[in-house]
RONUVEX-389492 format. One record per atom (N, C-alpha, C): residue number from 1; residue in three letters; atom name; x, y, z. Coordinates in nm, 2 decimals, decimal comma. Layout:
N
ATOM  seq  type  atom       X       Y       Z
ATOM  NUM   ALA    CA       X       Y       Z
...
***
This chain:
121
ATOM  seq  type  atom       X       Y       Z
ATOM    1   UNK     N   16,66   12,21    5,77
ATOM    1   UNK    CA   16,70   12,08    5,81
ATOM    1   UNK     C   16,74   12,00    5,68
ATOM    2   UNK     N   16,85   11,93    5,69
ATOM    2   UNK    CA   16,90   11,85    5,58
ATOM    2   UNK     C   16,81   11,72    5,56
ATOM    3   UNK     N   16,79   11,68    5,44
ATOM    3   UNK    CA   16,71   11,56    5,41
ATOM    3   UNK     C   16,77   11,43    5,47
ATOM    4   UNK     N   16,91   11,43    5,48
ATOM    4   UNK    CA   16,97   11,31    5,54
ATOM    4   UNK     C   16,95   11,30    5,69
ATOM    5   UNK     N   16,94   11,42    5,75
ATOM    5   UNK    CA   16,91   11,42    5,90
ATOM    5   UNK     C   16,76   11,37    5,92
ATOM    6   UNK     N   16,67   11,41    5,83
ATOM    6   UNK    CA   16,53   11,37    5,84
ATOM    6   UNK     C   16,52   11,22    5,82
ATOM    7   UNK     N   16,59   11,16    5,72
ATOM    7   UNK    CA   16,59   11,02    5,70
ATOM    7   UNK     C   16,65   10,94    5,82
ATOM    8   UNK     N   16,76   10,99    5,87
ATOM    8   UNK    CA   16,82   10,93    5,98
ATOM    8   UNK     C   16,73   10,92    6,10
ATOM    9   UNK     N   16,66   11,03    6,13
ATOM    9   UNK    CA   16,56   11,03    6,24
ATOM    9   UNK     C   16,45   10,93    6,22
ATOM   10   UNK     N   16,40   10,93    6,09
ATOM   10   UNK    CA   16,29   10,83    6,06
ATOM   10   UNK     C   16,34   10,69    6,09
ATOM   11   UNK     N   16,46   10,65    6,05
ATOM   11   UNK    CA   16,51   10,52    6,07
ATOM   11   UNK     C   16,52   10,48    6,21
ATOM   12   UNK     N   16,56   10,58    6,30
ATOM   12   UNK    CA   16,57   10,55    6,44
ATOM   12   UNK     C   16,43   10,53    6,49
ATOM   13   UNK     N   16,33   10,61    6,46
ATOM   13   UNK    CA   16,20   10,60    6,50
ATOM   13   UNK     C   16,13   10,47    6,46
ATOM   14   UNK     N   16,16   10,43    6,33
ATOM   14   UNK    CA   16,11   10,30    6,28
ATOM   14   UNK     C   16,16   10,18    6,36
ATOM   15   UNK     N   16,29   10,18    6,39
ATOM   15   UNK    CA   16,34   10,07    6,46
ATOM   15   UNK     C   16,28   10,06    6,60
ATOM   16   UNK     N   16,26   10,18    6,66
ATOM   16   UNK    CA   16,20   10,19    6,79
ATOM   16   UNK     C   16,06   10,14    6,79
ATOM   17   UNK     N   15,98   10,17    6,68
ATOM   17   UNK    CA   15,85   10,13    6,66
ATOM   17   UNK     C   15,84    9,98    6,64
ATOM   18   UNK     N   15,94    9,92    6,57
ATOM   18   UNK    CA   15,95    9,78    6,55
ATOM   18   UNK     C   15,96    9,71    6,69
ATOM   19   UNK     N   16,05    9,76    6,77
ATOM   19   UNK    CA   16,07    9,70    6,90
ATOM   19   UNK     C   15,94    9,71    6,99
ATOM   20   UNK     N   15,87    9,82    6,98
ATOM   20   UNK    CA   15,75    9,84    7,05
ATOM   20   UNK     C   15,64    9,73    7,01
ATOM   21   UNK     N   15,63    9,71    6,88
ATOM   21   UNK    CA   15,54    9,61    6,82
ATOM   21   UNK     C   15,58    9,47    6,87
ATOM   22   UNK     N   15,71    9,44    6,87
ATOM   22   UNK    CA   15,75    9,31    6,91
ATOM   22   UNK     C   15,71    9,29    7,06
ATOM   23   UNK     N   15,73    9,39    7,14
ATOM   23   UNK    CA   15,69    9,37    7,28
ATOM   23   UNK     C   15,54    9,36    7,30
ATOM   24   UNK     N   15,46    9,44    7,22
ATOM   24   UNK    CA   15,32    9,43    7,23
ATOM   24   UNK     C   15,27    9,29    7,18
ATOM   25   UNK     N   15,33    9,24    7,07
ATOM   25   UNK    CA   15,30    9,11    7,02
ATOM   25   UNK     C   15,33    9,00    7,12
ATOM   26   UNK     N   15,45    9,00    7,17
ATOM   26   UNK    CA   15,49    8,90    7,27
ATOM   26   UNK     C   15,40    8,90    7,40
ATOM   27   UNK     N   15,37    9,02    7,44
ATOM   27   UNK    CA   15,28    9,03    7,56
ATOM   27   UNK     C   15,15    8,97    7,54
ATOM   28   UNK     N   15,08    9,00    7,42
ATOM   28   UNK    CA   14,95    8,95    7,39
ATOM   28   UNK     C   14,96    8,80    7,37
ATOM   29   UNK     N   15,06    8,75    7,31
ATOM   29   UNK    CA   15,07    8,60    7,29
ATOM   29   UNK     C   15,10    8,53    7,42
ATOM   30   UNK     N   15,17    8,59    7,51
ATOM   30   UNK    CA   15,21    8,53    7,64
ATOM   30   UNK     C   15,08    8,51    7,72
ATOM   31   UNK     N   14,99    8,61    7,72
ATOM   31   UNK    CA   14,86    8,59    7,79
ATOM   31   UNK     C   14,79    8,48    7,73
ATOM   32   UNK     N   14,78    8,47    7,60
ATOM   32   UNK    CA   14,71    8,36    7,53
ATOM   32   UNK     C   14,77    8,23    7,57
ATOM   33   UNK     N   14,90    8,22    7,56
ATOM   33   UNK    CA   14,97    8,09    7,60
ATOM   33   UNK     C   14,94    8,05    7,74
ATOM   34   UNK     N   14,94    8,15    7,83
ATOM   34   UNK    CA   14,92    8,12    7,97
ATOM   34   UNK     C   14,77    8,06    7,99
ATOM   35   UNK     N   14,68    8,12    7,91
ATOM   35   UNK    CA   14,54    8,08    7,92
ATOM   35   UNK     C   14,53    7,93    7,86
ATOM   36   UNK     N   14,60    7,91    7,75
ATOM   36   UNK    CA   14,59    7,77    7,69
ATOM   36   UNK     C   14,65    7,67    7,79
ATOM   37   UNK     N   14,77    7,70    7,85
ATOM   37   UNK    CA   14,83    7,60    7,93
ATOM   37   UNK     C   14,77    7,59    8,07
ATOM   38   UNK     N   14,71    7,69    8,12
ATOM   38   UNK    CA   14,65    7,69    8,25
ATOM   38   UNK     C   14,50    7,74    8,25
ATOM   39   UNK     N   14,41    7,67    8,18
ATOM   39   UNK    CA   14,28    7,73    8,17
ATOM   39   UNK     C   14,20    7,75    8,30
ATOM   40   UNK     N   14,24    7,67    8,40
ATOM   40   UNK    CA   14,17    7,68    8,53
ATOM   40   UNK     C   14,20    7,82    8,60
ATOM   41   UNK     N   14,30    7,89    8,56
ATOM   41   UNK    CA   14,33    8,02    8,62
ATOM   41   UNK     C   14,25    8,13    8,56
ATOM   42   UNK     N   14,20    8,10    8,44
ATOM   42   UNK    CA   14,13    8,21    8,36
ATOM   42   UNK     C   13,99    8,17    8,33
ATOM   43   UNK     N   13,90    8,16    8,43
ATOM   43   UNK    CA   13,76    8,12    8,41
ATOM   43   UNK     C   13,67    8,24    8,38
ATOM   44   UNK     N   13,72    8,36    8,39
ATOM   44   UNK    CA   13,64    8,48    8,36
ATOM   44   UNK     C   13,62    8,49    8,21
ATOM   45   UNK     N   13,50    8,51    8,17
ATOM   45   UNK    CA   13,47    8,52    8,02
ATOM   45   UNK     C   13,53    8,65    7,97
ATOM   46   UNK     N   13,54    8,75    8,05
ATOM   46   UNK    CA   13,60    8,88    8,00
ATOM   46   UNK     C   13,74    8,86    7,95
ATOM   47   UNK     N   13,82    8,78    8,02
ATOM   47   UNK    CA   13,96    8,75    7,97
ATOM   47   UNK     C   13,96    8,69    7,83
ATOM   48   UNK     N   13,88    8,60    7,81
ATOM   48   UNK    CA   13,87    8,54    7,67
ATOM   48   UNK     C   13,83    8,64    7,57
ATOM   49   UNK     N   13,73    8,72    7,61
ATOM   49   UNK    CA   13,69    8,83    7,51
ATOM   49   UNK     C   13,80    8,93    7,48
ATOM   50   UNK     N   13,87    8,97    7,58
ATOM   50   UNK    CA   13,98    9,06    7,56
ATOM   50   UNK     C   14,09    9,00    7,47
ATOM   51   UNK     N   14,11    8,87    7,48
ATOM   51   UNK    CA   14,21    8,80    7,40
ATOM   51   UNK     C   14,16    8,79    7,25
ATOM   52   UNK     N   14,03    8,77    7,24
ATOM   52   UNK    CA   13,97    8,77    7,10
ATOM   52   UNK     C   13,99    8,90    7,03
ATOM   53   UNK     N   13,97    9,01    7,11
ATOM   53   UNK    CA   13,99    9,14    7,05
ATOM   53   UNK     C   14,13    9,16    7,01
ATOM   54   UNK     N   14,22    9,12    7,10
ATOM   54   UNK    CA   14,37    9,13    7,07
ATOM   54   UNK     C   14,40    9,05    6,94
ATOM   55   UNK     N   14,35    8,93    6,93
ATOM   55   UNK    CA   14,38    8,85    6,81
ATOM   55   UNK     C   14,32    8,92    6,69
ATOM   56   UNK     N   14,20    8,98    6,70
ATOM   56   UNK    CA   14,14    9,05    6,58
ATOM   56   UNK     C   14,23    9,17    6,54
ATOM   57   UNK     N   14,28    9,24    6,64
ATOM   57   UNK    CA   14,37    9,36    6,61
ATOM   57   UNK     C   14,50    9,31    6,54
ATOM   58   UNK     N   14,56    9,21    6,59
ATOM   58   UNK    CA   14,68    9,16    6,53
ATOM   58   UNK     C   14,66    9,11    6,39
ATOM   59   UNK     N   14,55    9,04    6,37
ATOM   59   UNK    CA   14,52    8,99    6,24
ATOM   59   UNK     C   14,48    9,10    6,14
ATOM   60   UNK     N   14,39    9,18    6,18
ATOM   60   UNK    CA   14,34    9,29    6,08
ATOM   60   UNK     C   14,44    9,40    6,05
ATOM   61   UNK     N   14,52    9,44    6,16
ATOM   61   UNK    CA   14,60    9,56    6,14
ATOM   61   UNK     C   14,75    9,53    6,13
ATOM   62   UNK     N   14,79    9,42    6,17
ATOM   62   UNK    CA   14,94    9,40    6,18
ATOM   62   UNK     C   14,99    9,28    6,09
ATOM   63   UNK     N   14,91    9,18    6,06
ATOM   63   UNK    CA   14,95    9,07    5,99
ATOM   63   UNK     C   15,00    9,12    5,85
ATOM   64   UNK     N   15,12    9,08    5,81
ATOM   64   UNK    CA   15,17    9,13    5,68
ATOM   64   UNK     C   15,08    9,10    5,56
ATOM   65   UNK     N   15,07    9,19    5,47
ATOM   65   UNK    CA   14,98    9,18    5,36
ATOM   65   UNK     C   15,03    9,07    5,27
ATOM   66   UNK     N   14,94    8,98    5,22
ATOM   66   UNK    CA   14,98    8,88    5,12
ATOM   66   UNK     C   15,03    8,75    5,18
ATOM   67   UNK     N   15,02    8,73    5,31
ATOM   67   UNK    CA   15,07    8,61    5,37
ATOM   67   UNK     C   14,97    8,50    5,34
ATOM   68   UNK     N   15,02    8,38    5,35
ATOM   68   UNK    CA   14,95    8,26    5,32
ATOM   68   UNK     C   14,82    8,25    5,40
ATOM   69   UNK     N   14,71    8,19    5,35
ATOM   69   UNK    CA   14,59    8,18    5,42
ATOM   69   UNK     C   14,59    8,10    5,54
ATOM   70   UNK     N   14,69    8,01    5,56
ATOM   70   UNK    CA   14,70    7,93    5,68
ATOM   70   UNK     C   14,72    8,02    5,80
ATOM   71   UNK     N   14,78    8,13    5,79
ATOM   71   UNK    CA   14,79    8,22    5,90
ATOM   71   UNK     C   14,66    8,29    5,94
ATOM   72   UNK     N   14,58    8,32    5,84
ATOM   72   UNK    CA   14,45    8,38    5,87
ATOM   72   UNK     C   14,36    8,27    5,94
ATOM   73   UNK     N   14,38    8,14    5,89
ATOM   73   UNK    CA   14,30    8,03    5,94
ATOM   73   UNK     C   14,34    8,01    6,09
ATOM   74   UNK     N   14,47    8,03    6,12
ATOM   74   UNK    CA   14,51    8,01    6,26
ATOM   74   UNK     C   14,45    8,11    6,35
ATOM   75   UNK     N   14,43    8,24    6,31
ATOM   75   UNK    CA   14,36    8,34    6,39
ATOM   75   UNK     C   14,22    8,30    6,41
ATOM   76   UNK     N   14,15    8,26    6,30
ATOM   76   UNK    CA   14,01    8,22    6,31
ATOM   76   UNK     C   13,99    8,10    6,40
ATOM   77   UNK     N   14,08    8,00    6,39
ATOM   77   UNK    CA   14,07    7,89    6,48
ATOM   77   UNK     C   14,09    7,93    6,63
ATOM   78   UNK     N   14,18    8,01    6,66
ATOM   78   UNK    CA   14,21    8,06    6,79
ATOM   78   UNK     C   14,09    8,14    6,85
ATOM   79   UNK     N   14,02    8,22    6,76
ATOM   79   UNK    CA   13,90    8,29    6,81
ATOM   79   UNK     C   13,79    8,19    6,84
ATOM   80   UNK     N   13,77    8,09    6,76
ATOM   80   UNK    CA   13,67    7,98    6,79
ATOM   80   UNK     C   13,71    7,91    6,92
ATOM   81   UNK     N   13,84    7,88    6,94
ATOM   81   UNK    CA   13,89    7,82    7,06
ATOM   81   UNK     C   13,85    7,90    7,18
ATOM   82   UNK     N   13,87    8,03    7,17
ATOM   82   UNK    CA   13,84    8,12    7,29
ATOM   82   UNK     C   13,69    8,13    7,31
ATOM   83   UNK     N   13,60    8,10    7,21
ATOM   83   UNK    CA   13,46    8,10    7,23
ATOM   83   UNK     C   13,42    7,99    7,32
ATOM   84   UNK     N   13,49    7,88    7,32
ATOM   84   UNK    CA   13,46    7,76    7,41
ATOM   84   UNK     C   13,54    7,76    7,53
ATOM   85   UNK     N   13,63    7,85    7,55
ATOM   85   UNK    CA   13,72    7,85    7,66
ATOM   85   UNK     C   13,64    7,89    7,79
ATOM   86   UNK     N   13,67    7,83    7,90
ATOM   86   UNK    CA   13,78    7,73    7,94
ATOM   86   UNK     C   13,74    7,58    7,92
ATOM   87   UNK     N   13,62    7,56    7,87
ATOM   87   UNK    CA   13,57    7,42    7,85
ATOM   87   UNK     C   13,63    7,36    7,72
ATOM   88   UNK     N   13,76    7,33    7,72
ATOM   88   UNK    CA   13,83    7,28    7,60
ATOM   88   UNK     C   13,89    7,15    7,64
ATOM   89   UNK     N   13,90    7,06    7,53
ATOM   89   UNK    CA   13,96    6,93    7,55
ATOM   89   UNK     C   14,12    6,95    7,54
ATOM   90   UNK     N   14,19    6,84    7,59
ATOM   90   UNK    CA   14,33    6,84    7,58
ATOM   90   UNK     C   14,38    6,84    7,43
ATOM   91   UNK     N   14,30    6,77    7,34
ATOM   91   UNK    CA   14,33    6,77    7,20
ATOM   91   UNK     C   14,32    6,91    7,14
ATOM   92   UNK     N   14,22    6,99    7,18
ATOM   92   UNK    CA   14,21    7,12    7,13
ATOM   92   UNK     C   14,32    7,21    7,19
ATOM   93   UNK     N   14,36    7,18    7,31
ATOM   93   UNK    CA   14,47    7,26    7,37
ATOM   93   UNK     C   14,59    7,24    7,29
ATOM   94   UNK     N   14,62    7,12    7,25
ATOM   94   UNK    CA   14,74    7,09    7,17
ATOM   94   UNK     C   14,73    7,16    7,03
ATOM   95   UNK     N   14,61    7,16    6,97
ATOM   95   UNK    CA   14,60    7,22    6,84
ATOM   95   UNK     C   14,61    7,38    6,86
ATOM   96   UNK     N   14,56    7,43    6,97
ATOM   96   UNK    CA   14,58    7,57    7,00
ATOM   96   UNK     C   14,72    7,61    7,00
ATOM   97   UNK     N   14,80    7,53    7,06
ATOM   97   UNK    CA   14,95    7,56    7,07
ATOM   97   UNK     C   15,01    7,56    6,93
ATOM   98   UNK     N   14,96    7,47    6,84
ATOM   98   UNK    CA   15,01    7,46    6,71
ATOM   98   UNK     C   14,97    7,59    6,63
ATOM   99   UNK     N   14,84    7,64    6,66
ATOM   99   UNK    CA   14,79    7,76    6,59
ATOM   99   UNK     C   14,87    7,88    6,64
ATOM  100   UNK     N   14,91    7,88    6,76
ATOM  100   UNK    CA   14,99    7,99    6,81
ATOM  100   UNK     C   15,13    7,99    6,74
ATOM  101   UNK     N   15,18    7,87    6,72
ATOM  101   UNK    CA   15,31    7,86    6,65
ATOM  101   UNK     C   15,30    7,92    6,51
ATOM  102   UNK     N   15,18    7,89    6,44
ATOM  102   UNK    CA   15,16    7,95    6,31
ATOM  102   UNK     C   15,15    8,10    6,31
ATOM  103   UNK     N   15,09    8,15    6,42
ATOM  103   UNK    CA   15,08    8,30    6,43
ATOM  103   UNK     C   15,22    8,36    6,44
ATOM  104   UNK     N   15,30    8,30    6,52
ATOM  104   UNK    CA   15,44    8,35    6,54
ATOM  104   UNK     C   15,51    8,34    6,40
ATOM  105   UNK     N   15,49    8,23    6,33
ATOM  105   UNK    CA   15,55    8,21    6,20
ATOM  105   UNK     C   15,50    8,32    6,10
ATOM  106   UNK     N   15,37    8,35    6,11
ATOM  106   UNK    CA   15,31    8,45    6,02
ATOM  106   UNK     C   15,37    8,59    6,03
ATOM  107   UNK     N   15,42    8,62    6,15
ATOM  107   UNK    CA   15,48    8,75    6,18
ATOM  107   UNK     C   15,63    8,74    6,16
ATOM  108   UNK     N   15,68    8,63    6,12
ATOM  108   UNK    CA   15,82    8,62    6,10
ATOM  108   UNK     C   15,91    8,60    6,23
ATOM  109   UNK     N   15,84    8,56    6,34
ATOM  109   UNK    CA   15,91    8,54    6,46
ATOM  109   UNK     C   15,95    8,39    6,47
ATOM  110   UNK     N   16,06    8,36    6,52
ATOM  110   UNK    CA   16,10    8,22    6,54
ATOM  110   UNK     C   16,01    8,16    6,65
ATOM  111   UNK     N   15,96    8,04    6,62
ATOM  111   UNK    CA   15,88    7,97    6,72
ATOM  111   UNK     C   15,96    7,86    6,79
ATOM  112   UNK     N   16,09    7,86    6,77
ATOM  112   UNK    CA   16,17    7,76    6,84
ATOM  112   UNK     C   16,15    7,77    6,99
ATOM  113   UNK     N   16,15    7,89    7,05
ATOM  113   UNK    CA   16,14    7,90    7,19
ATOM  113   UNK     C   16,00    7,85    7,24
ATOM  114   UNK     N   15,90    7,87    7,16
ATOM  114   UNK    CA   15,77    7,82    7,19
ATOM  114   UNK     C   15,77    7,67    7,20
ATOM  115   UNK     N   15,83    7,60    7,10
ATOM  115   UNK    CA   15,84    7,46    7,10
ATOM  115   UNK     C   15,92    7,41    7,22
ATOM  116   UNK     N   16,03    7,48    7,25
ATOM  116   UNK    CA   16,11    7,44    7,37
ATOM  116   UNK     C   16,03    7,45    7,50
ATOM  117   UNK     N   15,96    7,56    7,51
ATOM  117   UNK    CA   15,89    7,58    7,63
ATOM  117   UNK     C   15,78    7,48    7,65
ATOM  118   UNK     N   15,71    7,44    7,54
ATOM  118   UNK    CA   15,61    7,34    7,54
ATOM  118   UNK     C   15,67    7,20    7,58
ATOM  119   UNK     N   15,78    7,17    7,53
ATOM  119   UNK    CA   15,84    7,04    7,56
ATOM  119   UNK     C   15,89    7,03    7,70
ATOM  120   UNK     N   15,93    7,15    7,76
ATOM  120   UNK    CA   15,98    7,15    7,90
ATOM  120   UNK     C   15,86    7,13    7,99
ATOM  121   UNK     N   15,74    7,18    7,95
ATOM  121   UNK    CA   15,63    7,18    8,04
ATOM  121   UNK     C   15,57    7,04    8,06
***
C-alpha cells in the first residue's frame, strides 16, 4: 500500500470523526438547553446526573488543550447549576444560557444560533 493512499484514508476518517463529534456535542448540549429552558419537564434527578457526566466528559476529554480558563469555569458553573436543578431561579437560568454560549465558544462553534433561538423564545 502506498503512503499517499494511507494518508488519504486517514484524512477521510478524520473528517468523519469530526462530524461524529459535532453531532455528539450538539446532542448533549441540546438536552442541556431543553432542561434549562423547560425545567418542569425534567424533574428526575437522574437526568441532571447524566448531564453532569456528559459535561465532565466534554470538559476532560474533548475541550481543546490550552483554552482560556473561562471555558473551564463555564463547565464548573453548569455542573453546580445541575446540582440545584430543577429548583433554580430565573436569574440562574439566564446565566446558565450564557455559560452554554461560552461552552460553544470554547469548542469553536458559533453561538449565533443559540442567541437567536433564545431571543425567539
